C-alpha positions in Angstrom: 47.6 -252.7 104.2 45.6 -249.6 105.1 45.3 -249.4 108.9 41.7 -249.1 110.3 42.3 -248.7 113.9 41.6 -247.5 117.4 43.6 -246.3 120.4 43.3 -248.8 123.2 43.9 -247.6 126.8 44.1 -249.7 130.0 41.2 -252.2 130.1 40.3 -251.2 133.6 41.4 -248.7 136.2 42.2 -251.8 138.3 44.2 -253.9 135.9 44.9 -256.7 138.4 41.2 -257.5 138.3 40.9 -257.9 134.5 39.9 -261.4 133.4 40.5 -263.2 130.2 36.8 -263.0 129.4 36.9 -259.2 129.6 39.9 -259.1 127.3 38.1 -261.5 124.8 35.1 -259.2 124.9 37.2 -256.2 124.0 38.9 -257.9 121.2 35.6 -259.1 119.9 34.2 -255.5 120.0 37.3 -254.3 118.1 37.0 -256.9 115.3 33.2 -256.4 115.0 33.9 -252.7 114.4 35.8 -253.8 111.3 39.1 -252.7 112.7 42.3 -254.4 111.7 44.7 -252.4 113.9 45.1 -251.4 117.7 47.4 -248.8 119.2 48.2 -249.8 122.8 48.1 -246.3 123.9 50.6 -245.1 126.5 50.7 -248.3 128.5 51.8 -252.0 128.3 48.8 -254.2 128.1 48.2 -257.5 129.9 50.1 -260.4 128.1 46.9 -262.2 127.2 45.8 -259.2 125.2 48.7 -259.5 122.8 47.9 -263.2 122.2 44.2 -262.6 121.7 45.0 -259.8 119.1 47.3 -262.2 117.3 44.6 -264.8 117.1 42.1 -262.3 115.9 44.4 -260.9 113.2 44.7 -257.5 114.9 48.0 -255.8 114.2 49.4 -253.8 117.2 51.2 -250.4 117.5 53.0 -250.6 120.9 53.5 -247.2 122.7 56.3 -246.8 125.2 54.4 -245.1 128.1 56.1 -241.7 127.7 53.5 -239.0 127.3 54.0 -235.2 127.0 57.0 -233.2 128.0 59.7 -234.3 130.5 62.7 -232.9 132.3 66.2 -233.9 131.1 67.0 -236.1 134.2 64.7 -238.9 132.9 67.0 -240.0 130.1 68.7 -242.9 132.0 65.4 -244.2 133.4 63.6 -243.9 130.1 66.3 -245.8 128.2 66.3 -248.6 130.8 62.6 -248.9 130.8 62.2 -248.9 126.9 64.8 -251.6 126.6 62.9 -253.6 129.2 59.7 -253.2 127.4 61.1 -254.3 124.0 62.9 -257.2 125.5 59.7 -258.5 127.2 57.4 -258.0 124.1 59.6 -258.5 121.1 58.3 -262.1 120.6 54.7 -261.0 120.4 53.7 -261.6 116.7 50.9 -259.1 116.8 53.2 -256.1 117.4 54.1 -254.5 114.0 55.9 -251.4 115.2 57.1 -249.4 118.2 56.5 -245.8 119.2 58.8 -244.1 121.7 57.0 -240.9 122.9 53.5 -239.4 122.5 53.1 -235.5 122.0 56.7 -234.7 123.3 55.8 -231.0 122.9 52.7 -230.8 125.1 51.9 -230.3 128.8 49.8 -232.7 130.6 46.1 -232.7 129.7 45.2 -231.9 133.3 47.3 -228.7 133.0 45.6 -227.5 129.8 42.4 -225.7 129.4 40.4 -226.6 126.3 40.0 -223.9 123.6 38.6 -223.5 120.2 39.8 -221.3 117.3 42.7 -220.0 115.4 44.7 -219.2 118.5 44.5 -222.7 119.7 45.6 -224.1 116.3 48.6 -221.6 115.9 49.7 -222.4 119.4 49.6 -226.1 118.7 51.5 -225.7 115.5 54.2 -223.6 117.1 54.7 -226.3 119.8 55.0 -228.8 116.9 57.6 -227.1 114.8 59.7 -225.5 117.5 62.9 -227.6 118.3 62.9 -229.1 121.8 65.0 -231.3 123.9 62.3 -233.9 124.2 61.6 -234.1 120.5 65.0 -233.6 119.0 67.4 -235.2 121.6 65.5 -237.6 123.9 63.3 -239.2 121.3 66.1 -240.1 118.8 68.0 -241.7 121.6 65.0 -243.8 122.6 64.5 -244.7 118.9 68.2 -245.8 118.6 67.9 -247.9 121.8 64.9 -249.8 120.4 66.6 -250.4 117.0 69.6 -251.9 118.7 67.3 -254.6 120.2 64.8 -255.0 117.3 65.6 -254.3 113.7 62.7 -256.2 112.3 60.1 -253.6 113.1 59.7 -249.9 112.3 60.3 -247.6 115.2 58.6 -244.2 115.5 60.5 -241.7 117.4 57.4 -239.8 118.5 53.7 -239.5 117.6 51.5 -236.4 117.4 54.2 -234.3 115.7 52.9 -232.8 112.5 56.0 -232.7 110.5 55.0 -229.8 108.2 58.6 -229.5 107.0 60.5 -232.4 108.7 59.7 -235.6 110.6 56.2 -236.3 111.7 55.3 -239.8 110.6 52.3 -240.1 112.9 50.0 -237.2 113.6 47.1 -236.3 116.0 44.3 -234.1 114.6 41.4 -232.7 116.6 39.6 -230.6 114.0 36.1 -230.3 115.1 37.2 -230.5 118.8 40.0 -227.9 119.0 38.4 -226.0 116.0 34.8 -225.0 115.4 34.4 -227.1 112.3 35.9 -230.6 111.6 35.9 -229.6 107.9 39.0 -227.5 108.6 41.0 -230.7 108.2 40.3 -230.5 104.5 42.1 -227.2 104.1 45.0 -228.2 106.4 45.6 -231.4 104.4 45.5 -229.6 101.1 48.2 -227.1 102.3 50.3 -229.8 104.0 49.5 -233.3 102.6 52.1 -235.0 104.7 50.2 -234.4 107.9 47.7 -237.1 107.1 50.3 -239.9 106.3 49.3 -241.7 109.4 46.6 -240.1 111.6 46.8 -241.9 114.9 44.4 -239.7 117.0 41.2 -238.0 116.2 37.8 -237.7 117.9 35.4 -235.8 120.2 34.1 -236.3 123.7 30.5 -237.6 124.2 28.5 -238.6 127.3 27.5 -242.2 127.8 23.7 -242.7 127.7 23.7 -245.2 130.6 20.9 -244.2 133.0 23.0 -245.0 136.1 25.9 -242.9 134.8 23.6 -239.9 134.0 22.1 -240.1 137.4 25.6 -239.8 138.9 26.2 -236.8 136.8 22.9 -235.1 137.7 23.6 -235.8 141.4 26.8 -233.6 141.3 24.4 -230.7 141.9 22.7 -227.8 140.1 19.5 -227.6 138.1 19.5 -228.5 134.4 21.1 -227.1 132.3 23.1 -225.2 134.9 24.7 -228.2 136.6 27.9 -228.0 138.6 30.0 -228.6 135.4 33.3 -227.8 137.1 32.7 -230.7 139.5 31.6 -232.9 136.6 34.7 -232.0 134.8 36.9 -232.9 137.7 35.2 -236.2 138.5 34.7 -237.5 135.1 37.6 -235.9 133.3 35.4 -234.1 130.7 36.6 -230.9 129.0 33.2 -229.3 129.5 33.9 -225.8 128.2 34.9 -227.3 124.7 32.1 -229.9 124.8 29.6 -227.1 125.4 31.0 -225.0 122.5 30.1 -227.9 120.2 26.9 -229.1 121.9 25.3 -226.6 124.3 23.3 -228.0 127.2 20.9 -225.0 127.0 19.5 -226.4 123.7 18.2 -229.6 125.3 15.5 -230.2 127.9 17.3 -232.8 130.0 20.6 -234.6 130.5 19.4 -237.7 128.6 18.7 -235.8 125.4 21.9 -233.9 125.8 23.9 -237.1 126.1 22.2 -238.3 122.8 23.2 -235.1 121.2 26.8 -235.3 122.2 26.8 -238.8 120.8 25.4 -237.6 117.5 28.1 -235.0 117.2 30.9 -237.5 118.0 29.5 -240.0 115.5 29.2 -237.4 112.7 32.8 -236.2 113.4 34.1 -239.7 113.3 32.3 -240.6 110.2 33.8 -237.6 108.5 37.3 -238.5 109.6 37.0 -242.2 108.8 35.8 -241.5 105.2 38.1 -238.5 104.5 41.2 -240.5 105.5 40.1 -243.6 103.7 39.3 -241.7 100.5 43.0 -240.5 100.7 44.2 -244.1 101.0 48.0 -244.2 100.1 47.7 -240.7 98.6 49.2 -240.0 101.1 47.3 -241.6 104.1 48.4 -245.0 105.4 46.0 -245.3 108.3 43.2 -243.9 110.4 43.4 -244.6 114.2 40.5 -243.1 116.1 40.9 -241.9 119.8 39.8 -244.0 121.6 38.1 -247.3 122.0 36.8 -247.8 125.6 36.9 -246.3 129.0 38.7 -247.9 132.0 36.2 -246.3 134.4 33.0 -244.2 134.2 34.1 -241.1 132.3 32.9 -238.4 129.9 35.5 -239.0 127.2 36.5 -239.6 123.6 35.6 -243.4 123.9 33.2 -245.1 121.4 32.4 -247.8 124.1 31.7 -246.8 127.7 33.1 -248.4 130.9 30.3 -251.0 130.9 31.2 -251.8 127.3 28.0 -250.4 126.0 28.6 -249.0 122.5 28.0 -245.3 121.9 26.5 -244.2 118.5 30.0 -243.6 117.3 30.8 -247.3 117.6 27.9 -248.2 115.2 29.1 -245.5 112.8 32.6 -246.8 112.9 31.5 -250.3 112.3 29.8 -249.1 109.1 32.4 -246.7 107.9 35.3 -249.1 108.5 34.0 -252.0 106.5 36.7 -253.3 104.2 34.5 -252.3 101.2 32.5 -249.1 101.5 30.9 -246.7 99.1 31.3 -242.9 99.8 30.8 -239.4 98.5 32.5 -236.2 99.3 31.4 -234.9 102.7 28.2 -232.8 102.4 28.4 -229.1 103.2 27.0 -227.8 106.4 23.7 -226.7 104.9 21.9 -226.8 101.5 19.1 -224.5 100.2 15.9 -225.9 98.7 16.1 -226.1 94.9 19.9 -226.1 94.6 21.7 -228.9 92.8 24.8 -230.6 94.3 27.3 -232.7 92.3 29.7 -235.1 94.0 31.9 -238.0 93.0 31.1 -241.5 94.1 33.9 -243.6 95.4 34.3 -247.2 96.3 37.0 -247.9 98.9 38.2 -251.5 98.6 40.7 -252.8 101.2 40.5 -256.3 99.8 43.4 -257.7 97.8 41.2 -258.6 94.9 39.3 -256.4 92.5 35.5 -256.2 92.6 33.7 -256.9 89.3 30.5 -255.3 88.3 28.3 -254.2 91.3 24.9 -252.6 91.5 24.9 -249.1 92.9 21.8 -247.4 94.3 21.3 -244.1 96.0 18.2 -242.5 97.4 17.2 -239.4 99.2 14.3 -239.7 101.8 12.4 -237.7 104.4 10.8 -239.6 107.2 10.9 -242.9 105.3 9.3 -241.2 102.2 11.7 -241.6 99.2 12.1 -238.3 97.3 14.7 -239.3 94.8 16.3 -242.5 93.7 18.9 -243.5 91.0 20.8 -246.7 90.0 24.0 -247.5 88.3 26.9 -250.0 88.1 30.4 -249.9 89.6 33.7 -251.7 89.5 36.5 -251.3 92.0 40.2 -252.0 91.8 42.0 -254.2 94.4 43.3 -252.4 97.5 42.5 -249.0 96.1 40.0 -246.1 96.0 38.0 -246.1 92.7 35.9 -243.2 91.4 32.9 -245.0 90.1 30.5 -242.2 89.1 29.0 -238.8 89.8 25.9 -238.1 91.8 23.8 -235.2 90.8 21.5 -234.4 93.7 18.8 -231.8 93.2 17.5 -230.6 96.6 13.6 -230.7 96.5 11.9 -227.4 96.7 8.6 -228.7 98.3 9.9 -229.1 101.8 8.6 -227.8 105.1 9.7 -224.3 105.9 12.7 -223.9 108.2 15.6 -226.3 108.8 15.0 -230.0 107.9 17.2 -233.1 107.7 17.0 -235.5 104.9 18.7 -239.0 104.7 20.9 -239.8 101.8 21.6 -243.6 101.4 24.0 -245.4 99.2 23.8 -249.1 98.6 26.4 -251.3 96.8 25.3 -254.8 95.8 28.3 -257.2 95.5 28.4 -260.3 93.3 28.1 -262.6 96.4 24.7 -260.9 97.1 26.2 -258.9 100.0 24.9 -255.4 100.3 27.1 -252.6 101.6 25.3 -249.5 102.9 26.2 -246.0 103.8 24.3 -242.9 104.8 24.5 -239.2 105.3 22.5 -236.4 106.8 21.5 -233.6 104.3 20.5 -230.5 106.2 18.3 -228.1 104.1 17.2 -224.6 104.9 13.9 -223.9 103.0 
């Protein structure tokens, strides 16, 4: 089974106030996003959550709440607590594996400044590959303690460790957040294919577009776009310097349009990751687990659902991209020129356990609802596999308005049961 998942943090900042109805709502949102997997990230959820996930058919990765780097004097406490967690949860049928430690090489997020570029990447890589007491001594001991209590489930010693040369069964990637371009993942995975075996964190921050929340942000002081961003960062846990590198406030007339722009960037990045990892299904990728699902309080964060459970644009994109059956192409380049011709394979990703017989395949390029190009064909897909079903030859029209414009490329797959699967891309053209 290919894992289509999301990290799930605490339901609320006040867990004692959480009701069954709120948990049911979250599980419904998870399943409606076409996810089949939940990572209970760095906490132990309320008992009812595990039961609701089991009823909904959601598999669970259970974290032991050990995050970042620790001193050596925690060994005894950590061993006692991880044994207690496994003992209390081992009868939950939804749990499919355990993880002992997240990012054992890193300092706390609150102690780190965001940065973009090759220096950030190299620093992250060095922390990953360098031997450490946390990664090489503590985590194997925790793993062995869990295996002594439960030999029916896999146990991951640590997550977020790349494993270029050794270890690293579950990795975190923030290309497009810690780097200038999310497409840098393509190069990294070609050089080191094993780093995408199970990607359990990826994403970017975006502002909620809730009017009340945006009013709170504006009230922190300053005049747009020169708000008191340091205060905003402190109160709402945003990494504003990195966010502004990707989406600059100075390019937008007000905070509402800026919030929408950050959501567009987050949605585009997540669509790229979802599709790239799914196209590498089992070769070598076994799962794509976005970071993260929902906020426990009003925040500027990586969530795809805000604290009021209002979906961001990335939720809708995830819902489309994570359908069990989806039609895809190679990710478009950053910008095309008018008159050029682009060739790309067309893939059908089928997570169902049965093959899909002859299906209708249509693609079209449009501008402001005006269809510029259209073509049709047929496709077949193998069971639980990625099938290359054809090649798209896309001539970029020459008679476009001068300057930068955005075209919409739509793909439609018509199944035998009359169901239509849709996907779409933005094609940016400089003419």
